[in-house]
PATINU-747598 format. One record per residue: x, y, z of N, C-alpha, C in turn; residue in three letters. Coordinates in Angstrom, 1 decimal, decimal comma, always signed. Each point is the difference from the previous one (the first is absolute). Example, Ala and Ser with C-alpha at 12.3 -4.5 7.8 and 13.67 -1.06 7.14 Angstrom:
2
{{+13,2 -5,7 +7,8} {-0,9 +1,2 +0,0} {+0,9 +1,2 +0,0} "ALA"}
{{-0,4 +1,1 -0,7} {+0,9 +1,1 +0,0} {-0,8 +1,1 +0,8} "SER"}
***
This chain:
216
{{+22,7 -0,1 +49,1} {+0,2 -1,0 +1,2} {-1,3 -1,3 -0,8} "UNK"}
{{+0,8 -0,8 +0,1} {-1,1 -1,1 +0,3} {-0,5 -0,5 +1,2} "UNK"}
{{-1,4 +0,3 +0,6} {-0,2 -1,4 +1,1} {-0,3 -1,2 +0,1} "UNK"}
{{+0,2 -1,0 -0,2} {-0,4 -1,2 +0,6} {-1,0 -0,5 +1,1} "UNK"}
{{-0,4 -0,9 +0,1} {-0,8 -0,4 +1,3} {+0,0 -1,2 +0,3} "UNK"}
{{+0,1 -1,0 +0,7} {-0,5 -1,1 +0,4} {-0,6 -0,1 +1,5} "UNK"}
{{-0,4 -1,4 -0,4} {-0,6 -0,7 +1,2} {+0,7 -0,8 +1,1} "UNK"}
{{-0,4 +0,2 +1,5} {+0,6 -1,0 +1,0} {-0,9 -1,4 -0,7} "UNK"}
{{+0,4 -0,8 +0,9} {-1,1 -1,5 -0,2} {-0,9 +0,1 +1,1} "UNK"}
{{-0,8 -0,9 -1,2} {-2,1 +0,0 +1,0} {+0,2 -1,1 +0,0} "UNK"}
{{-1,4 -0,1 +0,5} {-0,9 -1,5 -0,5} {+0,4 -1,3 +0,8} "UNK"}
{{+1,4 +0,3 +0,9} {+0,8 -1,6 +0,2} {+1,3 +0,2 -0,8} "UNK"}
{{+0,1 +0,6 -0,9} {+1,2 -0,3 -0,7} {+0,7 +1,1 +0,8} "UNK"}
{{+1,5 -0,4 -0,4} {+2,2 -0,2 +0,5} {+0,3 +1,5 -0,8} "UNK"}
{{-0,9 -0,1 -1,2} {+0,8 +1,0 -0,9} {-0,9 +0,2 -0,9} "UNK"}
{{+0,3 +1,2 -0,7} {-1,1 +0,6 -0,9} {+0,9 +0,2 -1,0} "UNK"}
{{-0,2 +0,1 -1,7} {+1,0 +0,0 -0,6} {+0,2 +1,2 -0,5} "UNK"}
{{-1,4 +0,5 +0,2} {+0,2 +1,8 -0,6} {+0,5 +1,1 +0,7} "UNK"}
{{+0,6 -0,3 +1,0} {+1,1 +0,5 +1,0} {+1,7 -0,5 -0,6} "UNK"}
{{-0,3 -0,8 -0,1} {+1,6 -0,2 -0,7} {+0,0 +0,1 -1,5} "UNK"}
{{-0,8 +0,2 -0,9} {-0,5 +0,2 -1,2} {+0,3 +1,4 -0,4} "UNK"}
{{-0,7 +0,7 +1,1} {+0,8 +1,8 +0,0} {+0,9 -0,1 +0,5} "UNK"}
{{+0,3 -0,6 +0,7} {+1,9 +0,8 +0,9} {+1,0 -0,4 -1,6} "UNK"}
{{+0,0 -1,3 -0,6} {+0,7 -0,3 -0,6} {-0,3 +0,7 -1,6} "UNK"}
{{-1,2 +0,8 +0,0} {-0,1 +0,9 -1,6} {+0,4 +1,4 -0,1} "UNK"}
{{+0,6 +0,7 +1,7} {-0,4 +1,1 +0,6} {+1,7 -0,1 -0,3} "UNK"}
{{+0,9 -1,0 +0,7} {+1,3 -0,2 -0,4} {+0,7 -0,1 -1,5} "UNK"}
{{-1,0 -0,8 -0,2} {+0,5 +0,4 -2,1} {+0,1 +0,8 -0,7} "UNK"}
{{-1,5 +1,4 +1,0} {+0,2 +0,9 -1,2} {+0,8 +1,1 +0,6} "UNK"}
{{+0,5 +0,0 +1,6} {+0,8 +0,6 +0,3} {+1,5 -0,1 -0,4} "UNK"}
{{-0,3 -1,7 -0,5} {+1,7 +0,1 -0,6} {+0,1 +0,4 -1,3} "UNK"}
{{-0,9 +0,4 -0,4} {-0,4 +0,1 -1,5} {+0,2 +1,5 -0,1} "UNK"}
{{+0,0 +0,9 +1,2} {-0,1 +1,3 -0,4} {-1,0 +0,7 +0,6} "UNK"}
{{-1,5 -0,9 -0,3} {-1,4 +0,7 +0,7} {-0,1 +0,4 +1,3} "UNK"}
{{-0,3 +0,4 +0,5} {+0,3 +0,6 +1,5} {-1,8 -0,9 +0,0} "UNK"}
{{+0,1 -0,9 +0,9} {-0,9 -0,7 +1,3} {+0,0 -0,6 +1,0} "UNK"}
{{-1,1 -0,7 +0,9} {+0,0 -0,4 +1,3} {-1,4 -0,7 -0,2} "UNK"}
{{+0,3 -0,5 +1,2} {-1,5 -1,1 +0,7} {+0,3 -0,2 +1,5} "UNK"}
{{-1,7 +0,0 -0,6} {-0,5 +0,2 +1,7} {-0,7 -1,4 +0,7} "UNK"}
{{-0,3 -0,4 +1,1} {-0,4 -1,1 +0,5} {-1,3 +0,5 +0,2} "UNK"}
{{-1,2 -0,5 +0,0} {-0,9 +0,4 +0,3} {-1,1 -1,3 +0,7} "UNK"}
{{-0,5 +0,7 +1,4} {-0,4 -1,0 +0,2} {-1,6 -0,7 -0,3} "UNK"}
{{-0,2 -1,3 +0,4} {-1,3 -0,3 -0,4} {-1,5 +0,1 +0,7} "UNK"}
{{+0,0 +1,7 +0,1} {-1,4 +0,1 +0,9} {-0,6 +1,5 -0,9} "UNK"}
{{-0,7 -0,2 +0,1} {-1,1 +0,8 -0,1} {+0,0 +1,5 +0,6} "UNK"}
{{-0,3 +1,1 -1,1} {+0,7 +1,1 +1,1} {+1,1 +0,5 +0,4} "UNK"}
{{+1,0 -0,8 +0,6} {+1,3 +0,1 -0,2} {+1,3 -0,2 -1,0} "UNK"}
{{-0,7 -0,9 -1,0} {+0,6 +0,0 -1,1} {-0,2 +1,4 -0,8} "UNK"}
{{-0,8 +0,3 -0,2} {-0,2 +1,6 -0,6} {+0,5 +1,0 +0,3} "UNK"}
{{+0,6 -0,2 +1,5} {+0,4 +1,4 +1,1} {+1,7 -0,3 -0,1} "UNK"}
{{+0,3 -1,1 -0,3} {+1,4 -0,2 -0,3} {+0,4 +0,0 -1,6} "UNK"}
{{-0,6 -0,2 -0,6} {+0,0 +0,5 -1,2} {-0,3 +1,2 -0,1} "UNK"}
{{-0,5 +1,0 +0,5} {+0,2 +1,6 -0,2} {+1,1 +0,4 +0,6} "UNK"}
{{+0,7 -0,3 +1,2} {+1,0 +0,4 +0,4} {+1,4 -0,5 -1,0} "UNK"}
{{-0,3 -1,2 -0,5} {+1,0 -0,1 -1,2} {+0,1 +0,7 -1,0} "UNK"}
{{-1,1 +0,6 -0,2} {-0,1 +0,9 -1,1} {+0,9 +1,6 -0,4} "UNK"}
{{-0,8 -0,1 +1,8} {+0,3 +1,5 +0,4} {+1,9 -0,4 +0,3} "UNK"}
{{+0,5 -0,4 +0,6} {+0,9 -0,2 +0,1} {+1,3 -0,3 -1,3} "UNK"}
{{-0,6 -0,8 -1,1} {+0,8 +0,0 -1,0} {-0,1 +1,5 -0,7} "UNK"}
{{-1,1 +0,6 -0,1} {-0,3 +1,8 -0,6} {+1,3 +0,6 +0,4} "UNK"}
{{+0,2 +0,0 +1,7} {+1,0 +1,2 +0,3} {+1,6 -0,6 -0,5} "UNK"}
{{+0,0 -1,3 -0,7} {+1,2 -0,1 -1,2} {+0,3 +0,2 -1,1} "UNK"}
{{-1,5 +0,9 -0,9} {-0,1 +0,4 -0,5} {-1,7 -0,6 -1,3} "UNK"}
{{+0,1 +0,5 -1,1} {-1,4 -0,8 -0,8} {-0,1 -1,4 +0,3} "UNK"}
{{-1,3 -0,8 +0,3} {-0,3 -1,1 +0,0} {-0,7 -0,2 -1,6} "UNK"}
{{+0,8 -0,7 -1,0} {-0,8 -0,2 -1,0} {-0,7 -1,4 -0,1} "UNK"}
{{-0,1 -1,0 +1,0} {-0,6 -1,2 +0,3} {-0,7 -0,3 +0,6} "UNK"}
{{-0,6 -1,0 +0,2} {+0,0 -0,7 +1,5} {-0,9 -1,5 -0,7} "UNK"}
{{+0,7 -0,6 +0,9} {-0,6 -1,1 -1,1} {-0,6 -0,8 +1,5} "UNK"}
{{-0,8 -0,4 +0,5} {+0,4 -1,4 +1,0} {-0,5 -1,0 -0,5} "UNK"}
{{+0,3 -1,1 +0,6} {-0,3 -1,5 +0,0} {-0,1 -0,8 +1,0} "UNK"}
{{-0,8 -1,0 +0,0} {-0,7 -0,5 +0,3} {-0,1 -1,7 -0,1} "UNK"}
{{-0,2 -1,0 +0,3} {-0,2 -1,0 +0,2} {-1,1 -0,9 -0,4} "UNK"}
{{-0,7 -0,5 -1,0} {-0,8 -1,0 -0,2} {+0,0 -1,2 -0,4} "UNK"}
{{+0,0 -1,0 +1,1} {+0,3 -1,2 -0,5} {-0,7 -0,7 -0,4} "UNK"}
{{+0,2 -1,4 -0,9} {-0,5 -0,3 -0,7} {+0,0 +0,8 -1,5} "UNK"}
{{+0,4 +1,2 -0,5} {-0,1 +0,2 -1,5} {+1,2 -0,3 -0,6} "UNK"}
{{+0,1 +0,0 -0,6} {+1,3 -0,2 -1,3} {+1,2 +0,8 -0,7} "UNK"}
{{-0,7 +1,2 +0,1} {+0,6 +1,3 -0,1} {+0,2 +1,2 +0,6} "UNK"}
{{+0,7 +1,0 -0,5} {-0,2 +1,5 +0,4} {-1,2 +0,4 -0,9} "UNK"}
{{-0,4 +0,0 +1,6} {-1,6 +1,0 -0,7} {+0,1 +1,3 +0,2} "UNK"}
{{-0,5 +0,7 -1,5} {+0,3 +2,0 +0,2} {-1,4 -0,1 +0,5} "UNK"}
{{+0,0 +1,1 +1,3} {-1,5 +0,0 +0,0} {-0,6 +1,1 -0,2} "UNK"}
{{-1,2 +0,7 -0,3} {-0,4 +0,8 -1,2} {-1,0 +0,8 +0,9} "UNK"}
{{-0,9 -0,4 +1,6} {-1,1 +0,5 +0,2} {+0,2 -0,4 +1,4} "UNK"}
{{+0,3 +1,8 +0,9} {-0,4 -0,9 +1,5} {-1,2 +0,7 +0,6} "UNK"}
{{-0,5 -0,9 +0,6} {-1,7 +0,4 +0,4} {+0,3 +0,9 +1,2} "UNK"}
{{-1,0 +0,1 +0,8} {-0,1 +0,8 +1,2} {-0,9 -0,7 +1,0} "UNK"}
{{+0,5 -1,0 +0,3} {-0,5 -1,2 +0,7} {+0,7 -0,7 +1,0} "UNK"}
{{+0,2 -0,1 +1,1} {+0,7 -0,9 +0,8} {-1,5 -1,5 +0,5} "UNK"}
{{+0,7 -1,1 -0,3} {-1,6 -0,8 +0,2} {+1,6 -1,3 +0,1} "UNK"}
{{+0,2 -0,4 +1,4} {+0,6 -0,8 +0,0} {-0,3 -1,2 +0,6} "UNK"}
{{+0,6 -1,5 -1,3} {-0,4 -1,0 +0,1} {+1,0 -1,1 +1,2} "UNK"}
{{+1,2 +1,1 +1,3} {+0,8 -0,7 +0,3} {+0,2 +0,8 +0,3} "UNK"}
{{+0,4 +0,3 +1,5} {+0,5 +0,7 +1,1} {+1,5 +0,5 -0,1} "UNK"}
{{+0,1 +1,7 -0,3} {+1,8 -0,4 -0,2} {+0,7 +0,3 +0,9} "UNK"}
{{+0,9 +0,5 +0,3} {+1,0 -0,4 +0,7} {-0,2 +0,7 +1,5} "UNK"}
{{-1,0 +1,0 -0,1} {-0,2 +0,5 +1,8} {-1,0 -0,5 +0,3} "UNK"}
{{-0,9 -1,2 -1,0} {-1,3 -0,5 +0,4} {-0,8 +0,8 -0,4} "UNK"}
{{+0,1 +1,0 -1,1} {-1,1 +0,7 -0,5} {-0,7 -0,8 -1,2} "UNK"}
{{-1,5 +0,4 +0,5} {-1,1 -1,0 -1,4} {-1,2 +1,4 -0,4} "UNK"}
{{+0,7 +0,8 -0,3} {-1,2 +0,7 -0,9} {-1,1 -0,3 -0,6} "UNK"}
{{-1,0 +0,4 -0,7} {-0,8 -0,7 -0,5} {-0,8 +1,2 -0,5} "UNK"}
{{-0,1 -0,3 -1,3} {-0,7 +1,3 -0,6} {+0,1 +1,6 +0,4} "UNK"}
{{+1,5 +0,5 -0,2} {+0,4 +1,1 +0,8} {+1,0 +0,5 -0,5} "UNK"}
{{-0,5 +0,9 -0,5} {+1,0 +1,1 -1,2} {+1,6 +0,5 +0,6} "UNK"}
{{+0,7 -0,3 -1,3} {+1,5 +0,4 +0,2} {+0,3 +1,5 +0,5} "UNK"}
{{-1,5 +1,1 -0,6} {+0,2 +1,1 +0,6} {-1,1 +0,4 -0,7} "UNK"}
{{-0,8 +0,6 +1,1} {-0,9 +0,4 +0,5} {-0,5 +1,6 -0,7} "UNK"}
{{-1,1 -0,3 -0,7} {-0,3 +1,0 -1,2} {+1,2 -0,4 -1,4} "UNK"}
{{+0,6 -1,0 -0,4} {+1,1 +0,4 -0,6} {-0,7 -0,3 -1,2} "UNK"}
{{+0,2 +0,0 -1,7} {-0,8 -1,2 -1,0} {+0,4 -1,0 +0,1} "UNK"}
{{-1,4 -0,3 -1,0} {+0,2 -1,9 +0,1} {+0,9 -0,9 -0,1} "UNK"}
{{+1,3 +0,8 -0,5} {+1,3 -1,0 -1,2} {+0,7 +1,3 +0,1} "UNK"}
{{+1,3 -0,7 -0,7} {+0,9 +0,7 -0,5} {+0,4 -0,7 -1,3} "UNK"}
{{+0,7 +0,5 -0,7} {+0,8 -1,0 -1,7} {+1,6 +0,5 +0,7} "UNK"}
{{+0,6 -1,0 +0,2} {+1,4 +0,4 -0,3} {+0,4 +1,1 -0,7} "UNK"}
{{+0,9 +0,2 +0,3} {+0,8 +1,4 -1,3} {+0,7 -1,0 -0,4} "UNK"}
{{+1,1 -0,8 +0,4} {+0,9 -0,7 -1,1} {-0,5 -0,3 -1,2} "UNK"}
{{+0,6 -0,1 -0,5} {-0,1 -0,8 -2,1} {-0,3 -1,7 +0,3} "UNK"}
{{-0,7 -0,2 +0,9} {-0,5 -1,7 -0,5} {+0,1 -0,5 -1,0} "UNK"}
{{-0,2 +0,2 -1,4} {-0,1 -0,6 -1,2} {+1,7 -0,2 +0,0} "UNK"}
{{+0,8 +1,2 -0,3} {+1,3 +0,5 -0,6} {+0,3 -0,9 +1,0} "UNK"}
{{+0,0 -0,3 +1,1} {+0,8 -0,4 +1,1} {-0,1 -1,8 -0,2} "UNK"}
{{-1,5 -0,6 -0,2} {-0,3 -1,2 -0,1} {+1,0 -0,7 -1,6} "UNK"}
{{+0,1 +1,4 -1,1} {+0,5 -0,9 -1,6} {+1,7 +0,2 +0,2} "UNK"}
{{+0,4 +0,6 +1,0} {+1,3 +0,2 +0,5} {+0,5 -1,3 +1,1} "UNK"}
{{-0,8 -0,7 +0,9} {+0,1 -1,0 +0,9} {+0,0 -1,4 -1,4} "UNK"}
{{-1,2 +0,3 -0,8} {-0,1 -1,3 -1,0} {+1,1 -0,5 -0,8} "UNK"}
{{+0,9 +1,4 -0,4} {+1,2 +0,0 -0,8} {+1,1 -0,6 +0,8} "UNK"}
{{-0,1 +0,3 +1,0} {+1,1 -0,4 +1,4} {-0,3 -1,0 +0,1} "UNK"}
{{-1,0 -0,8 -0,7} {-0,9 -1,6 +1,0} {+0,1 -0,5 +1,2} "UNK"}
{{-0,9 +1,5 +0,7} {-0,1 -0,6 +1,0} {-1,4 +0,0 -0,2} "UNK"}
{{-0,5 -1,0 +1,2} {-1,8 +0,1 -0,4} {-0,8 +1,0 +0,8} "UNK"}
{{-0,9 +0,7 -0,9} {-0,8 +1,0 +0,7} {-0,9 +0,9 -0,5} "UNK"}
{{-0,9 +0,1 +0,4} {-1,3 +0,7 +0,2} {-1,0 +0,8 +0,4} "UNK"}
{{-0,6 +0,3 -0,8} {-0,7 +1,8 +0,5} {-0,7 -0,7 +0,8} "UNK"}
{{-0,8 +0,6 +1,3} {-0,9 -0,8 +1,2} {-1,3 +1,2 -0,1} "UNK"}
{{-1,0 -0,6 -0,3} {-0,7 +1,7 +0,7} {-0,9 -0,4 +1,4} "UNK"}
{{+0,7 -0,7 +0,5} {-0,2 +0,1 +1,7} {+1,2 -0,1 +0,7} "UNK"}
{{+0,1 +0,7 +1,0} {+1,1 -0,4 +0,8} {-0,3 -0,7 +1,6} "UNK"}
{{-1,5 -0,6 +0,1} {-1,1 -0,3 +0,7} {-0,3 +1,2 +1,5} "UNK"}
{{+0,0 -0,7 +1,1} {-0,5 +0,7 +1,0} {+0,6 +0,1 +0,9} "UNK"}
{{+1,3 -0,5 +0,3} {+0,6 -0,5 +1,4} {+1,4 +1,6 +0,0} "UNK"}
{{+0,9 -0,4 +0,5} {+1,1 +1,5 -0,1} {+0,5 +0,2 -0,9} "UNK"}
{{+0,3 -1,6 -0,8} {+0,5 +1,6 -1,3} {-0,6 +1,0 -0,8} "UNK"}
{{-1,7 -0,8 -0,1} {-0,6 +1,3 -0,4} {-0,3 +1,1 +0,8} "UNK"}
{{+0,3 -0,1 +1,2} {+0,1 +0,9 +0,8} {+0,8 +1,1 -0,2} "UNK"}
{{+1,3 -1,2 -0,1} {+1,3 +1,4 -0,2} {-0,1 +0,4 -1,9} "UNK"}
{{-0,3 -0,4 -0,9} {-0,2 +0,2 -0,6} {-1,0 +1,1 -0,6} "UNK"}
{{-1,3 +0,5 +1,0} {-0,7 +1,0 -0,5} {+0,6 +1,1 +1,1} "UNK"}
{{+0,5 -0,3 +1,1} {+0,7 +1,0 +1,1} {+1,2 +0,5 -1,0} "UNK"}
{{+0,7 -0,3 -0,8} {+0,8 +0,4 -0,7} {-0,4 +1,2 -1,2} "UNK"}
{{-1,2 -0,7 -0,7} {-0,4 +1,0 -1,3} {-0,6 +0,7 +0,7} "UNK"}
{{-0,8 -0,3 +1,7} {-0,3 +1,6 -0,1} {+1,0 +1,0 +0,8} "UNK"}
{{+0,9 -0,5 +0,8} {+1,2 +1,0 +0,1} {+0,4 +0,5 -1,6} "UNK"}
{{-0,3 -0,2 -0,8} {+0,7 +0,4 -1,4} {-0,7 +0,8 -0,5} "UNK"}
{{-1,7 -0,5 +0,7} {-0,7 +0,6 -1,3} {-0,1 +2,0 +0,3} "UNK"}
{{-0,1 +0,6 -0,6} {+0,1 +1,7 -0,6} {+1,5 +0,1 -0,2} "UNK"}
{{+1,4 -0,7 +0,5} {+0,8 +0,4 +0,0} {+0,7 -0,1 -1,9} "UNK"}
{{+1,4 +0,2 +0,0} {+0,2 +0,0 -1,4} {+1,3 +0,0 +0,2} "UNK"}
{{+0,6 -1,3 -0,8} {+1,4 -0,8 -0,3} {+0,8 -1,0 +0,5} "UNK"}
{{-1,4 -0,5 +0,6} {+0,3 -1,5 +1,1} {-1,5 -0,8 -0,6} "UNK"}
{{+0,6 -0,9 -0,6} {-0,7 -0,8 -0,3} {+0,1 -1,8 +0,7} "UNK"}
{{-0,9 -0,9 -0,1} {+0,1 -0,8 +0,8} {-1,4 -1,5 +0,0} "UNK"}
{{+0,6 -0,7 +0,3} {-1,1 -1,4 -0,4} {+0,7 -1,1 +1,1} "UNK"}
{{-0,9 -1,0 -0,1} {+0,1 -1,3 +0,8} {+0,5 -1,4 -0,7} "UNK"}
{{+0,9 -0,8 +0,2} {+0,3 -1,1 -0,8} {+0,1 -0,9 +0,9} "UNK"}
{{-0,8 -1,1 -0,3} {+0,2 -1,5 +1,1} {+1,1 -0,9 -0,7} "UNK"}
{{+0,2 -0,9 +1,2} {+1,0 -0,7 -0,7} {-0,5 -1,4 +0,5} "UNK"}
{{+0,3 -1,4 -0,4} {-0,6 -1,3 +0,0} {+1,0 -0,3 +1,6} "UNK"}
{{+0,0 -1,3 +0,4} {+0,7 -0,5 +1,0} {+1,3 +0,1 -0,3} "UNK"}
{{+0,9 +0,0 +0,8} {+1,4 -0,4 +0,1} {-0,2 -1,6 -0,4} "UNK"}
{{+1,3 -0,7 -0,4} {-0,1 -1,7 -0,4} {+0,2 -0,1 +1,3} "UNK"}
{{+1,0 +0,4 +1,3} {+0,0 -0,5 +1,0} {-0,9 +0,0 +1,0} "UNK"}
{{-1,1 +0,7 -0,7} {-1,7 +0,0 +1,0} {-0,5 -1,6 -0,5} "UNK"}
{{+0,1 -0,1 -0,8} {-1,2 -1,5 -0,9} {+1,1 -1,2 +0,3} "UNK"}
{{-0,5 -0,4 +1,0} {+0,4 -1,6 +0,3} {-0,2 -0,4 -0,9} "UNK"}
{{+0,3 -1,2 -0,6} {+0,2 -1,0 -1,7} {-0,9 +0,5 -0,7} "UNK"}
{{+0,1 +1,7 -0,3} {+0,2 +0,4 -1,3} {-1,8 +0,0 -0,3} "UNK"}
{{-0,9 +0,0 +1,4} {-1,5 +0,0 -0,5} {-0,7 +0,9 -0,2} "UNK"}
{{+0,8 +1,3 +0,1} {-0,8 +0,9 -1,0} {+1,6 +1,1 -0,8} "UNK"}
{{-0,7 +0,9 -0,7} {+0,6 +0,4 -1,1} {+0,7 +0,8 +1,0} "UNK"}
{{+1,8 +0,5 -0,9} {+0,9 +0,8 +1,2} {+0,7 +0,7 -1,2} "UNK"}
{{+1,0 +0,3 +0,6} {+0,7 +1,1 -1,0} {+1,4 +0,7 +1,2} "UNK"}
{{+1,4 -0,2 -1,1} {+0,9 +0,2 +0,9} {+0,4 +1,8 +0,7} "UNK"}
{{+0,0 -0,2 +1,1} {+0,2 +1,4 +0,3} {+0,5 +1,3 -0,8} "UNK"}
{{+1,2 -0,8 -0,6} {+0,8 +0,9 -0,8} {-0,6 +0,3 -1,7} "UNK"}
{{-0,2 -1,0 -0,8} {-1,5 +0,4 -0,8} {-1,5 +1,6 +0,7} "UNK"}
{{-0,2 -0,7 +0,8} {-0,5 +1,5 +0,7} {-0,2 +1,0 -0,3} "UNK"}
{{+2,1 +0,1 +0,7} {+0,7 +0,8 +0,0} {-0,2 +1,2 -1,3} "UNK"}
{{+0,9 -1,1 -0,8} {+0,0 +0,6 -1,5} {-1,1 +0,3 -0,3} "UNK"}
{{-1,3 -0,3 -0,1} {-1,6 +0,2 -0,1} {+0,2 +1,6 +0,1} "UNK"}
{{-0,2 +0,1 +1,8} {-0,1 +1,3 -0,1} {+1,1 +1,0 -0,7} "UNK"}
{{+1,1 -0,6 +0,2} {+1,1 +1,2 -0,4} {-0,7 +0,5 -1,2} "UNK"}
{{-0,3 -1,7 -1,4} {-0,6 +1,1 -1,3} {-1,0 +0,0 +0,5} "UNK"}
{{-0,9 +0,6 +0,8} {-1,4 +0,7 -0,1} {+0,4 +1,4 +0,4} "UNK"}
{{+1,2 +0,4 +1,0} {+0,3 +1,3 +0,3} {+0,3 +0,8 -1,2} "UNK"}
{{+1,5 -1,1 -0,6} {+0,4 +0,8 -1,3} {-1,4 +0,2 -0,7} "UNK"}
{{-0,7 -0,8 -0,3} {-0,5 +0,4 -1,1} {-1,2 +0,8 +0,3} "UNK"}
{{-0,2 +0,5 +1,2} {-1,3 +1,3 +0,7} {+1,1 +1,2 -0,5} "UNK"}
{{+1,3 +0,2 +0,4} {+0,9 +0,5 -0,2} {+0,0 +1,0 -1,5} "UNK"}
{{-0,1 -1,3 -0,8} {+0,3 +0,5 -0,9} {-1,6 -0,2 -1,4} "UNK"}
{{-0,7 +0,0 +0,9} {-1,8 +0,0 -0,4} {-0,2 +1,2 +0,3} "UNK"}
{{-0,9 +0,6 -0,5} {-1,2 +1,4 +0,2} {-1,2 -0,5 +0,1} "UNK"}
{{+0,0 -0,1 -1,9} {-1,2 -0,6 +0,0} {-0,2 -1,8 +0,2} "UNK"}
{{-1,0 -0,2 +0,1} {-0,4 -2,0 +0,0} {-0,4 -0,5 -1,6} "UNK"}
{{+0,6 -1,0 -0,4} {-0,5 -0,5 -1,5} {-1,3 -0,3 +0,5} "UNK"}
{{+0,0 -0,5 -1,2} {-1,4 -0,8 -0,8} {+0,2 -1,5 +0,1} "UNK"}
{{-0,4 -0,7 +1,4} {+0,3 -1,5 -0,2} {-1,1 -0,8 +0,5} "UNK"}
{{-0,8 -1,0 -0,2} {-1,1 -0,6 -0,3} {+0,7 -0,6 +2,1} "UNK"}
{{-0,6 +0,3 +0,8} {+0,6 -0,6 +1,4} {-1,0 -0,3 +0,9} "UNK"}
{{-1,5 +0,2 -1,0} {-1,1 -0,2 +1,4} {-0,6 -1,8 +0,5} "UNK"}
{{-1,0 +0,4 +0,1} {-0,4 -1,6 +0,6} {-1,8 +0,5 -0,1} "UNK"}
{{-0,6 -1,2 -0,4} {-1,1 -0,8 -0,1} {-0,9 +0,1 +0,8} "UNK"}
{{+0,7 -0,1 +1,4} {-0,7 -0,2 +0,8} {+0,4 +0,5 +2,0} "UNK"}
***
């Protein structure tokens, strides 16, 4: 089973491409014979992790969960961002959808400072590039709800075997960008990228050495 998650709209938006792309990718994977489901998460600290945990538990009642790919919107970016590191901090620049703005609060009290994604991010990058989908490895998922969910996911998977997980940021969809004033990507292309990520992760147990770091 492959579990994909996306978010509801936030920050005054009426649409969040992460959810549309997660749904389309899950449908495409299922149509190809790879069981997959998509789950909508709230843009709220705390409850997003709880909904994720419940979705993971529900998915496991139907069999082994091989992959969890959480997806969020990163407006202003030009590519799919394969997140490498989740950090144990909530530090909100804007309120979440419940009006909460935690500052310097750990995602999990007493938890490790950070977790690495267990998806093969370099192999996924190579596969996306080979398919002509703009992508890169990101060293930070920020400190808003996306990172909260990423850290919560990896914390939930910590110490378990058989399930790998990670987080992918997607750009705005074209309909969110009036007059093309910011980079965007068609949802169908995002979904195809998520499908490639899932397929690559299923077929790759050891990541490949590929330069994709950052100088700052």
